[in-house]
Kinemage of the C-alpha trace (Angstrom):
@kinemage 1
@onewidth
@group {chain A} dominant
@subgroup {mainchain}
@vectorlist {calphas} color= white
{ca met a 1} P 0.008 0.099 -0.114
{ca met a 2} L 2.644 2.489 0.844
{ca lys a 3} L 4.768 1.741 -2.397
{ca asn a 4} L 1.296 2.877 -4.331
{ca glu a 5} L 1.207 6.124 -2.366
{ca asp a 6} L 4.506 7.057 -2.957
{ca lys a 7} L 4.365 6.515 -6.447
{ca leu a 8} L 1.188 8.469 -6.757
{ca leu a 9} L 2.817 11.392 -4.791
{ca lys a 10} L 5.931 11.272 -6.996
{ca asp a 11} L 4.023 11.382 -10.481
{ca phe a 12} L 1.750 14.387 -8.734
{ca phe a 13} L 4.993 16.250 -7.778
{ca asp a 14} L 6.718 15.293 -10.893
{ca ser a 15} L 3.742 16.533 -13.072
{ca glu a 16} L 3.451 19.676 -11.069
{ca arg a 17} L 6.907 20.835 -11.067
{ca gln a 18} L 7.722 24.480 -11.840
{ca glu a 19} L 11.148 25.924 -12.191
{ca ile a 20} L 11.562 29.338 -10.384
{ca glu a 21} L 13.917 31.483 -12.006
{ca asp a 22} L 16.941 32.531 -9.773
{ca asn a 23} L 18.212 35.842 -11.553
{ca gly a 24} L 21.209 35.716 -9.750
{ca phe a 25} L 19.607 35.885 -6.496
{ca ser a 26} L 21.638 32.811 -4.786
{ca ala a 27} L 24.725 34.621 -5.728
{ca arg a 28} L 24.047 37.551 -4.346
{ca val a 29} L 22.934 36.106 -1.068
{ca met a 30} L 26.390 34.118 -0.956
{ca arg a 31} L 28.117 37.043 -1.595
{ca lys a 32} L 26.449 39.030 1.189
{ca leu a 33} L 27.102 36.404 3.840
{ca pro a 34} L 29.919 37.424 6.332
{ca ile a 35} L 33.010 35.137 5.975
{ca arg a 36} L 32.979 34.437 9.819
{ca arg a 37} L 34.737 30.980 9.478
{ca gln a 38} L 37.842 32.697 7.590
{ca arg a 39} L 38.119 35.414 10.151
{ca ile a 40} L 37.997 32.577 12.882
{ca val a 41} L 41.053 30.862 11.287
{ca gln a 42} L 43.047 33.965 10.731
{ca ile a 43} L 42.425 35.000 14.559
{ca trp a 44} L 43.060 31.397 15.659
{ca ser a 45} L 46.194 31.162 13.708
{ca ala a 46} L 47.514 34.443 14.980
{ca val a 47} L 46.899 33.579 18.443
{ca cys a 48} L 48.639 30.054 18.223
{ca thr a 49} L 51.515 32.011 16.525
{ca val a 50} L 52.130 34.514 19.320
{ca ile a 51} L 51.844 31.606 21.953
{ca gly a 52} L 54.125 29.306 19.944
{ca val a 53} L 56.797 32.293 19.875
{ca phe a 54} L 56.345 33.136 23.520
{ca ile a 55} L 56.787 29.500 24.419
{ca phe a 56} L 60.132 29.593 22.168
{ca phe a 57} L 61.628 32.486 23.498
{ca ser a 58} L 60.765 31.441 27.262
{ca leu a 59} L 62.074 28.264 26.789
{ca asn a 60} L 65.302 29.544 25.250
{ca gly a 61} L 64.691 27.797 22.012
{ca leu a 62} L 66.930 29.782 20.250
{ca glu a 63} L 69.849 28.681 22.834
{ca leu a 64} L 68.770 25.304 22.356
{ca ile a 65} L 68.595 25.216 18.611
{ca leu a 66} L 72.300 27.078 18.362
{ca asn a 67} L 73.552 24.378 20.917
{ca thr a 68} L 72.258 21.614 18.897
{ca phe a 69} L 74.107 22.922 15.845
{ca arg a 70} L 77.148 23.509 17.786
{ca glu a 71} L 77.165 20.039 19.157
{ca gly a 72} L 76.543 18.224 15.809
{ca phe a 73} L 79.283 20.301 14.257
{ca leu a 74} L 81.548 19.376 17.403
{ca met a 75} L 80.817 15.677 16.699
{ca ala a 76} L 81.343 15.674 13.039
{ca val a 77} L 84.813 17.242 13.699
{ca gln a 78} L 85.625 14.708 16.416
{ca asn a 79} L 84.414 11.609 13.960
{ca gly a 80} L 87.204 12.638 11.299
{ca ala a 81} L 84.976 15.232 9.117
{ca glu a 82} L 87.941 17.732 9.347
{ca his a 83} L 87.745 19.082 5.867
{ca ile a 84} L 83.784 19.853 5.898
{ca asp a 85} L 83.509 22.899 3.418
{ca pro a 86} L 81.989 25.746 4.750
{ca lys a 87} L 79.686 26.051 1.772
{ca thr a 88} L 78.160 22.731 2.719
{ca ile a 89} L 77.465 24.012 6.066
{ca gly a 90} L 75.686 27.038 4.809
{ca ile a 91} L 73.683 24.958 2.470
{ca val a 92} L 72.635 22.447 5.223
{ca val a 93} L 71.874 25.821 7.083
{ca val a 94} L 69.603 27.216 4.266
{ca val a 95} L 67.861 23.946 3.478
{ca cys a 96} L 66.734 23.478 7.348
{ca ile a 97} L 65.682 26.979 7.641
{ca gly a 98} L 63.524 26.601 4.273
{ca leu a 99} L 62.085 23.359 5.807
{ca val a 100} L 60.861 25.571 8.790
{ca ile a 101} L 59.295 28.241 6.907
{ca gln a 102} L 57.488 26.014 4.720
{ca lys a 103} L 56.235 24.069 7.755
{ca val a 104} L 55.290 27.203 9.617
{ca thr a 105} L 53.517 28.435 6.455
{ca ser a 106} L 51.557 25.421 5.817
{ca tyr a 107} L 49.838 25.678 9.156
{ca ser a 108} L 48.788 29.067 8.129
{ca leu a 109} L 47.091 28.094 5.125
């Protein structure tokens, strides 16, 4: 019985269907809606960045990074890498900085 009623309703609504012209109404409404989500994301990213920078400097992050590079360099020298080209060290540092920048910017997008 239910299938018959469903078929009758479907047939009725299919035959009485009318298309209402939009004339760009939907697009105008969508353009006027506030972009709240995007603002929230930007604010949240800024807050997290400020917190991260604060934690980085409060825990002496710069000193820890420099100590890590110094220890790595000393270990390389002690293990027989006396003839390290300064260009190589520069390239490694630039690549590491590039990776850090890429990672940080990927979070903000």
